[in-house]
C-alpha positions in Angstrom: -22.2 -89.0 172.4 -22.3 -89.9 168.7 -19.2 -91.4 167.2 -17.0 -89.1 165.2 -15.3 -91.2 162.5 -13.1 -89.4 160.0 -14.8 -88.1 156.8 -14.0 -89.2 153.4 -11.0 -87.0 152.5 -10.8 -84.7 149.5 -8.4 -87.3 148.0 -11.1 -90.0 147.8 -11.2 -93.6 148.9 -9.3 -95.2 146.0 -6.0 -95.9 147.9 -7.9 -97.5 150.8 -9.8 -99.7 148.4 -6.6 -100.8 146.6 -4.9 -101.6 149.9 -7.9 -103.6 151.1 -7.8 -105.6 147.8 -4.1 -106.4 148.2 -4.6 -107.6 151.8 -7.6 -109.7 150.8 -5.8 -111.2 147.9 -2.8 -112.1 150.1 -5.1 -113.7 152.7 -7.6 -115.5 150.5 -5.5 -116.7 147.5 -4.9 -120.4 147.8 -1.2 -121.2 148.2 0.6 -122.8 145.3 3.1 -125.7 145.8 6.5 -124.7 146.9 9.8 -126.5 146.3 12.8 -126.8 148.5 15.1 -125.5 145.8 14.4 -123.6 142.7 11.5 -121.5 141.5 7.8 -122.5 141.4 7.4 -124.2 138.0 4.1 -124.2 136.3 2.1 -127.5 136.1 2.2 -129.4 132.8 -1.2 -131.0 132.3 0.2 -133.4 129.6 2.7 -134.8 132.2 -0.2 -136.4 134.0 -3.0 -136.6 131.6 -5.3 -139.1 133.4 -4.9 -137.1 136.6 -5.6 -133.8 134.8 -8.7 -135.0 133.1 -10.0 -136.7 136.3 -9.3 -133.7 138.6 -11.7 -130.9 139.1 -10.0 -127.8 140.5 -11.1 -126.0 143.6 -13.4 -123.1 143.4 -12.0 -119.6 144.3 -14.2 -118.1 147.0 -13.8 -114.5 146.0 -14.8 -115.4 142.4 -17.7 -117.4 143.6 -18.8 -114.6 146.0 -19.0 -112.2 143.0 -21.5 -114.6 141.3 -24.0 -115.2 144.1 -26.3 -112.7 142.4 -26.3 -111.1 139.0 -24.8 -107.6 138.9 -27.7 -105.2 139.7 -28.6 -102.5 137.1 -27.8 -99.7 136.7 -24.1 -100.0 137.5 -22.5 -97.4 139.7 -20.1 -95.2 137.8 -17.0 -94.2 139.8 -14.9 -91.5 138.2 -11.8 -91.6 140.3 -9.0 -89.5 138.9 -5.3 -90.2 139.0 -5.1 -88.5 142.5 -8.6 -89.4 143.6 -9.7 -85.7 143.8 -12.8 -84.0 142.4 -12.2 -81.7 139.5 -12.7 -78.2 141.0 -14.3 -77.0 137.8 -17.1 -79.6 138.3 -18.0 -78.2 141.8 -20.4 -75.4 142.5 -19.2 -72.8 144.9 -21.9 -73.4 147.4 -21.5 -77.2 147.6 -17.7 -76.8 147.8 -18.0 -74.3 150.7 -20.6 -76.4 152.6 -18.7 -79.7 152.2 -15.5 -78.0 153.3 -17.4 -76.6 156.3 -18.9 -80.0 157.2 -15.6 -81.8 156.9 -13.9 -79.1 159.1 -16.6 -79.5 161.8 -16.3 -83.2 161.7 -12.6 -83.2 162.2 -13.1 -80.7 165.1 -15.5 -83.2 166.7 -18.6 -81.0 166.2 -21.0 -83.6 164.8 -24.1 -81.5 165.1 -22.6 -78.6 163.1 -21.1 -81.1 160.6 -24.5 -82.7 160.1 -26.2 -79.4 159.5 -23.6 -78.4 156.9 -24.1 -81.7 155.0 -27.9 -81.4 155.2 -27.7 -77.9 153.8 -25.6 -79.2 150.9 -28.2 -81.8 150.1 -30.9 -79.1 150.2 -29.3 -77.2 147.4 -30.9 -77.4 143.9 -29.7 -80.6 142.2 -27.8 -78.7 139.5 -25.8 -76.9 142.2 -24.6 -80.1 144.0 -23.6 -82.6 141.3 -20.1 -83.2 142.6 -20.5 -83.5 146.4 -24.0 -85.0 147.0 -22.9 -88.6 147.4 -20.1 -87.4 149.7 -22.5 -85.5 151.9 -25.0 -88.4 152.1 -22.2 -90.8 153.0 -21.0 -88.6 155.8 -24.5 -88.4 157.2 -24.6 -92.1 157.3 -21.4 -92.2 159.3 -22.6 -89.4 161.6 -26.0 -91.1 162.3 -24.5 -94.5 163.0 -25.4 -95.3 166.6 -27.9 -92.5 167.0 -30.8 -95.0 167.5 -31.2 -98.6 168.3 -31.9 -99.8 164.8 -29.6 -97.3 163.0 -32.5 -96.4 160.8 -31.1 -92.9 160.1 -27.7 -94.2 159.0 -29.2 -96.9 156.8 -31.4 -94.4 155.1 -28.4 -92.1 154.4 -26.4 -95.0 152.9 -29.3 -95.9 150.7 -29.5 -92.3 149.6 -25.9 -92.5 148.5 -26.7 -95.3 146.1 -29.9 -93.5 144.9 -27.9 -90.4 144.1 -25.3 -92.4 142.3 -28.0 -94.2 140.3 -29.5 -90.8 139.5 -26.2 -89.6 137.9 -24.6 -87.6 140.7 -20.9 -87.9 140.7 -19.3 -90.7 142.8 -15.6 -90.1 142.4 -14.8 -91.8 145.7 -16.7 -95.0 144.9 -18.9 -94.3 148.0 -22.0 -96.0 146.6 -20.2 -99.3 146.6 -18.7 -98.6 150.0 -22.2 -97.8 151.4 -23.3 -101.3 150.8 -20.7 -102.6 153.2 -21.4 -99.8 155.7 -25.1 -100.7 155.7 -24.4 -104.4 156.0 -22.6 -103.8 159.3 -25.8 -102.1 160.6 -28.6 -104.5 159.6 -30.2 -106.7 162.1 -30.3 -110.0 160.3 -27.5 -112.2 158.8 -29.4 -112.8 155.6 -29.8 -109.0 155.0 -26.1 -108.6 155.5 -25.4 -111.5 153.1 -27.5 -109.8 150.4 -25.8 -106.5 150.8 -22.3 -107.9 150.7 -23.3 -110.2 147.8 -24.5 -107.1 145.9 -21.2 -105.3 146.7 -19.2 -108.2 145.4 -21.4 -108.6 142.3 -20.8 -104.9 141.6 -17.0 -105.5 141.7 -16.0 -104.2 145.1 -13.3 -106.5 146.6 -14.5 -106.0 150.2 -17.8 -107.7 149.4 -16.2 -111.1 148.9 -13.9 -110.7 151.9 -16.8 -109.7 154.2 -18.9 -112.7 153.0 -16.1 -115.0 154.0 -16.0 -113.6 157.5 -19.8 -113.8 157.7 -20.1 -117.4 156.7 -17.2 -118.4 158.9 -18.8 -116.8 161.9 -22.2 -118.4 161.2 -20.7 -121.9 160.9 -18.5 -121.4 163.9 -21.6 -120.7 166.1 -23.7 -123.3 164.4 -26.1 -120.6 163.0 -26.1 -121.5 159.3 -29.8 -122.0 159.6 -30.1 -118.2 159.5 -29.3 -118.2 155.8 -29.8 -121.8 154.5 -33.5 -121.1 153.6 -32.5 -118.2 151.3 -31.3 -118.9 147.7 -28.4 -116.5 148.0 -27.5 -118.0 151.4 -27.6 -121.5 149.9 -25.3 -120.4 147.1 -22.9 -118.9 149.6 -22.8 -122.1 151.7 -22.3 -124.3 148.6 -19.5 -122.0 147.3 -17.8 -122.2 150.7 -18.0 -126.0 150.6 -16.5 -126.1 147.1 -13.7 -123.6 147.8 -12.8 -123.6 151.5 -14.2 -126.8 153.1 -10.7 -127.7 154.4 -11.2 -124.9 157.0 -14.0 -127.0 158.7 -13.8 -130.0 161.0 -15.7 -133.2 160.2 -18.6 -132.3 162.4 -19.1 -128.8 160.8 -18.7 -130.2 157.3 -21.3 -132.9 157.9 -23.8 -130.5 159.5 -23.4 -128.1 156.5 -24.0 -130.8 154.0 -27.0 -132.1 155.8 -28.6 -128.7 156.0 -28.2 -128.1 152.3 -29.2 -131.5 151.1 -32.4 -131.3 153.2 -33.6 -128.4 151.0 -36.2 -129.5 148.5 -35.3 -126.7 146.1 -31.6 -126.1 146.3 -29.9 -123.1 144.8 -26.2 -123.6 144.2 -26.6 -127.3 143.4 -24.0 -127.0 140.7 -21.3 -125.7 143.2 -22.4 -128.4 145.6 -22.0 -131.0 142.9 -18.5 -129.7 142.3 -17.7 -130.0 146.0 -19.0 -133.6 146.1 -16.8 -134.5 143.1 -13.8 -132.9 144.8 -14.6 -135.1 147.8 -14.6 -138.2 145.7 -18.3 -138.8 146.1 -19.1 -139.4 142.4 -22.6 -140.7 143.0 -23.6 -137.6 144.9 -21.9 -135.4 142.4 -24.0 -137.1 139.6 -27.2 -136.6 141.6 -26.6 -133.0 142.3 -25.5 -132.3 138.8 -28.8 -133.6 137.6 -30.6 -131.3 140.0 -28.6 -128.2 139.1 -29.4 -125.6 136.5 -27.5 -125.8 133.2 -24.6 -123.6 134.4 -21.0 -123.7 133.3 -20.0 -125.3 136.6 -22.7 -127.9 136.2 -21.4 -128.7 132.7 -17.9 -128.8 134.0 -18.9 -131.5 136.5 -20.9 -133.4 133.9 -17.9 -133.3 131.6 -15.7 -134.9 134.3 -18.4 -137.5 135.0 -18.6 -138.3 131.2 -14.8 -138.8 131.1 -15.0 -141.2 134.0 -17.6 -143.1 132.1 -15.4 -143.2 128.9 -17.7 -140.9 127.0 -15.0 -138.7 125.4 -17.3 -137.1 122.8 -19.9 -135.9 125.3 -17.1 -134.6 127.6 -15.5 -132.7 124.8 -18.8 -131.2 123.6 -19.5 -130.0 127.2 -16.1 -128.4 127.5 -16.4 -126.7 124.1 -19.7 -125.2 125.2 -18.3 -123.6 128.3 -14.8 -122.6 127.0 -15.3 -118.8 126.7 -11.6 -118.1 127.3 -12.0 -117.2 130.9 -10.9 -120.5 132.4 -7.3 -121.7 131.5 -8.0 -125.1 133.0 -11.0 -125.8 130.7 -9.0 -124.9 127.7 -6.1 -126.9 129.1 -8.3 -130.0 129.4 -9.3 -129.6 125.8 -5.7 -129.6 124.9 -5.1 -132.8 126.8 -8.2 -134.4 125.1 -7.0 -133.3 121.6 -3.6 -134.8 122.2 -5.1 -137.9 123.6 -7.0 -138.6 120.4 -4.1 -137.6 118.0 -5.3 -134.1 117.0 -1.9 -132.6 117.7 -2.2 -129.3 115.9 -5.6 -128.7 117.7 -3.9 -129.5 121.0 -1.1 -127.0 120.1 -3.7 -124.2 119.5 -5.4 -125.0 122.8 -2.1 -125.2 124.7 -1.0 -121.9 123.2 -4.2 -120.2 124.4 -3.3 -121.1 128.0 0.5 -120.8 127.8 0.6 -118.2 130.6 -0.7 -120.8 133.0 0.2 -124.2 131.6 3.5 -124.5 129.6 2.4 -127.6 127.6 2.9 -125.8 124.3 6.6 -126.2 124.8 6.4 -129.9 125.0 4.1 -130.1 122.0 6.3 -127.8 119.9 9.6 -129.5 120.9 8.6 -133.2 120.8 5.2 -133.8 119.1 4.6 -131.5 116.1 6.5 -132.3 113.0 8.8 -129.6 111.7 6.4 -128.8 108.9 3.5 -128.5 111.4 5.6 -126.4 113.8 6.7 -124.1 110.9 3.0 -123.6 109.9 2.1 -122.8 113.5 4.9 -120.3 114.0 3.9 -118.5 110.8 0.6 -117.7 112.4 2.1 -116.1 115.5 2.3 -112.3 116.1 5.7 -110.6 115.8 8.0 -111.3 118.8 8.2 -108.8 121.7 11.6 -107.1 121.7 12.0 -107.4 125.5 11.6 -111.2 125.5 14.3 -113.8 125.2 11.8 -116.6 125.2 12.8 -117.9 128.6 10.7 -118.4 131.7 7.7 -117.5 129.5 6.0 -119.2 126.6 5.7 -116.6 123.8 6.5 -116.1 120.1 10.2 -115.9 120.8 10.0 -119.3 122.6 8.3 -120.9 119.6 10.7 -119.5 117.1 13.7 -120.6 119.1 12.3 -124.1 119.4 11.8 -124.3 115.6 15.2 -122.9 114.9 17.0 -125.3 117.2 15.1 -128.3 115.9 16.0 -127.3 112.4 19.7 -126.9 113.5 19.6 -130.4 115.0 18.1 -131.8 111.8 21.0 -130.0 109.9 18.6 -127.9 107.9 20.8 -124.9 108.6 19.6 -122.4 106.0 16.0 -122.8 107.2 17.0 -122.6 110.9 19.1 -119.4 111.0 16.1 -116.9 110.5 14.3 -118.3 113.6 17.2 -117.9 116.0 17.7 -114.8 118.1 20.0 -112.2 116.5 22.7 -112.7 119.2 23.0 -116.4 118.4 22.9 -116.2 114.6 26.7 -115.8 114.2 27.4 -118.9 116.3 24.8 -120.9 114.5 26.1 -119.9 111.1 29.7 -120.7 112.1 28.7 -124.1 113.4 26.7 -124.8 110.2 29.7 -123.7 108.1 32.0 -126.0 110.0 29.7 -129.0 109.5 29.3 -128.2 105.8 33.1 -127.7 105.4 33.7 -131.1 106.9 31.2 -132.7 104.5 32.7 -131.0 101.4 36.4 -131.8 101.8 38.1 -135.1 101.0 41.2 -134.1 103.0 41.3 -135.8 106.4 43.2 -133.1 108.2 40.9 -130.3 106.8 37.9 -132.4 107.8 39.2 -133.0 111.3 39.9 -129.3 111.8 36.3 -128.5 110.7 34.8 -131.1 113.0 36.9 -129.8 115.9 35.7 -126.3 115.3 32.1 -127.5 115.3 32.7 -129.4 118.5 33.9 -126.2 120.3 30.9 -124.3 119.1 28.5 -127.0 120.2 30.0 -127.0 123.7 30.2 -123.2 124.1 26.9 -122.2 122.5 25.0 -125.5 122.3 22.2 -124.5 124.6 21.3 -121.5 122.4 21.7 -123.1 119.0 21.0 -126.9 119.6 19.4 -127.2 123.0 15.9 -128.4 123.7 13.5 -126.0 125.4 11.8 -129.0 127.0 13.6 -132.2 128.3 16.4 -133.0 128.4 18.1 -129.5 128.2 15.3 -127.2 129.5 16.6 -124.2 127.6 13.4 -122.4 128.5 14.8 -122.2 132.0 18.3 -121.2 130.9 19.3 -124.9 131.4 19.7 -124.1 135.1 17.1 -126.7 136.3 16.3 -130.3 135.3 12.6 -130.3 135.7 12.6 -134.1 135.7 13.7 -133.7 139.3 10.6 -131.8 140.1 8.0 -133.8 138.2 6.9 -137.3 139.1 7.0 -140.0 136.6 3.4 -140.6 135.5 2.0 -143.1 133.0 -0.4 -141.1 130.8 -2.4 -144.3 130.2 -4.8 -144.4 127.3 -4.3 -140.7 126.6 -1.0 -141.3 124.9 -1.4 -142.6 121.3 1.1 -144.7 119.4 1.5 -141.9 116.9 2.6 -139.5 119.6 5.1 -142.1 120.9 6.5 -142.4 117.4 6.7 -138.6 117.0 8.4 -138.2 120.3 11.0 -140.8 119.4 11.6 -139.1 116.0 12.1 -135.7 117.5 14.4 -136.8 120.3 17.9 -135.5 120.4 20.8 -137.9 119.8 21.3 -138.3 123.6 18.6 -138.2 126.2 20.8 -136.8 129.0 20.6 -133.2 130.2 22.8 -130.9 128.3 22.8 -133.3 125.3 24.8 -130.8 123.2 27.9 -131.6 125.3 27.7 -135.2 124.1 27.3 -133.8 120.5 30.4 -131.8 121.1 32.3 -134.8 122.5 31.3 -137.0 119.6 32.4 -134.4 117.0 35.8 -134.0 118.7 36.3 -137.8 118.7 35.3 -138.0 115.0 38.0 -135.4 114.4 40.5 -137.5 116.3 39.5 -140.6 114.2 40.8 -138.7 111.1 44.2 -137.8 112.5 47.5 -139.8 112.7 47.7 -141.5 116.0 51.2 -140.4 116.7 50.3 -136.7 116.2 49.8 -134.1 118.9 46.6 -133.1 117.2 45.2 -136.6 117.9 46.0 -136.4 121.6 44.6 -132.9 121.8 41.3 -133.6 120.1 40.8 -136.7 122.3 41.5 -134.5 125.4 38.8 -132.0 124.2 36.4 -134.9 123.6 36.7 -135.9 127.2 36.6 -132.3 128.5 33.3 -131.6 126.8 31.6 -134.3 128.9 33.5 -133.8 132.1 31.2 -134.0 135.1 28.3 -135.3 133.0 29.6 -138.7 131.7 32.5 -140.0 133.8 32.3 -143.4 132.1 32.9 -141.9 128.7 35.8 -139.8 130.0 37.5 -142.9 131.3 36.9 -144.8 128.0 38.4 -141.9 126.0 41.4 -141.8 128.3 42.0 -145.5 128.0 41.8 -145.1 124.2 44.3 -142.2 124.3 46.7 -144.2 126.4 46.5 -147.2 124.1 46.8 -145.3 120.8 48.1 -141.7 121.3 51.5 -140.2 121.8 52.8 -138.8 125.1 51.7 -135.2 125.3 52.1 -132.9 128.3 48.6 -132.1 129.3 46.0 -132.9 132.0 43.7 -135.2 130.1 40.0 -134.0 130.1 40.9 -130.8 132.0 43.7 -128.7 130.5 43.8 -129.5 126.8 46.1 -127.8 124.3 45.0 -126.6 120.9 45.5 -129.3 118.2 48.4 -128.6 115.8 46.6 -129.7 112.6 49.3 -128.5 110.3 52.1 -130.5 112.0 49.9 -133.6 111.8 50.4 -133.7 108.1 54.1 -134.8 108.5 52.8 -138.1 109.9 50.8 -138.9 106.8 52.6 -141.6 104.7 52.9 -141.2 101.0 50.4 -143.3 99.2 50.8 -145.3 95.9 51.4 -143.1 92.8 48.6 -142.7 90.3 48.7 -144.9 87.2 49.4 -142.0 84.8 52.4 -141.1 86.9 53.7 -144.7 86.7 53.2 -144.8 82.9 54.9 -141.5 82.4 57.8 -142.6 84.6 58.1 -145.8 82.6 58.1 -143.9 79.3 60.8 -141.5 80.6 62.9 -144.4 81.9 62.5 -146.2 78.6 63.6 -143.2 76.5 66.5 -142.6 78.9 67.6 -146.2 78.6 67.5 -146.1 74.8 69.5 -142.9 74.8 72.0 -144.3 77.2 72.4 -147.5 75.3 72.9 -145.7 72.0 75.5 -143.5 73.7 77.4 -146.4 75.3 77.3 -149.0 72.6 80.7 -149.7 71.0 81.5 -148.1 67.7 82.6 -150.4 64.9 85.0 -148.9 62.4 84.2 -150.2 58.9 87.0 -152.0 57.1 88.5 -150.5 54.1 
């Protein structure tokens, strides 16, 4: 009795292919590091420069499986519609009727009748069966599976599917690609199956790489890798497996596989094997294999790492440039690290920006390394910001504009800063700037104190958005919710950190290095306001209270110092110091201001008036003498 699998439905195979891809991706994607608390933060290459430049990343098996052979020509063209169906207008009446008949007989478990209907469809003139020929041939392959010992009839049918697709017959269901996998299940030898799955992967079908993984695992498990190790495609498969998934093997299996490959006089996949040796820490073997390998991007990648170990930065950078086609974020990221390590900071920024979706190093370079003029020039080259972005949890144009705006605000270049800030923060930034400028412009202590107090409240309430650092210490790019220093190990960048970068980092640092540094800014502004006020006034006590409140829970020592100063200098005011602070009564503070010495002109005028008054009074009061007759 022949098996009766279900036919490809009228809706096509696209949903099944998509589901297979999702499952394969979930199973085969290497896990990323997880943290006990908080989200999964992207790796900063510049945080561990020596480690980043020394490390060679693992291969990804599915990617490597797709490169075991070049994509064969011509490519299969799959025209899958939105719903996976064939356009009825593209079908001839006869082929439509025969395919419907064959499918109905197949579902009714009448394989002989189904086979006759599909054969009759394929006997139609080519012009009358453009839409369903690949479907009919594919169904014949399924119907003939198991009919004979070597499945010759089924294999011939699957090969006919591909021949029809290459000849231009419609393949809306992607059956030509699927036929490679179906045939691979039926062939007698492992190497034949490897070639079929490798072609399927090279043509872009996700099942090809998944199937190759199962094949190579099974061969190694039963110690049968000799079945494929003499074939170039088989060698590449084993080398790719050692580079990407060697951790699945025990020591015995791993040693056996290495020995089998290294014994080959002509070794295909030597570049992948060199990468595997480098990953294992065997630098000498990696160097030997890299010298035997063809001049591939992977071989150049290994040679670049070896050059860096030897201190040959120029050769390493030239090799990286030659293979940086934009497809590997890590290669571009390594170039950014190298550029920063030799003091080419704007070049490093361009490289880091190119890989911002994977490595967020552009945030550090923009926040701490580029000068304001360099950052302004870079931001001017960026595309317009996306409206949906707030610049957080991503690195985009909004992020860069925000960094520039807040750096300018911290430098008190307010007029330049405002245009770069998000619209919802412009009013707060402008009000803060106005308060600072008002404090500078006045000579009246009370007015100045009031302006500084206003600035302190704005710095505390909206400091993250108008003054905060996107990188350390505030991490505005993560809403200030996480201190990434708790997640990243302290690493010495070694020789890849120049003295010039150290100088720039120091120059761009905020006033305080603690997280939420703007709270300290707010506290300092409030204390400066208090310094201008009469010590016996309520306004002095209130501003000291606010100064402490701004750093409550982040600087207990400062809170205690402020409280001690208040007790020593200030009046008794009903309040909970550092917690429940009243609004300062600045107008009432003026009554405590003593009158100062009068101006000179006022003294002179007073003296003149007094002199005139004295003369008049003397003349009025002097005795009158009556003249004698």
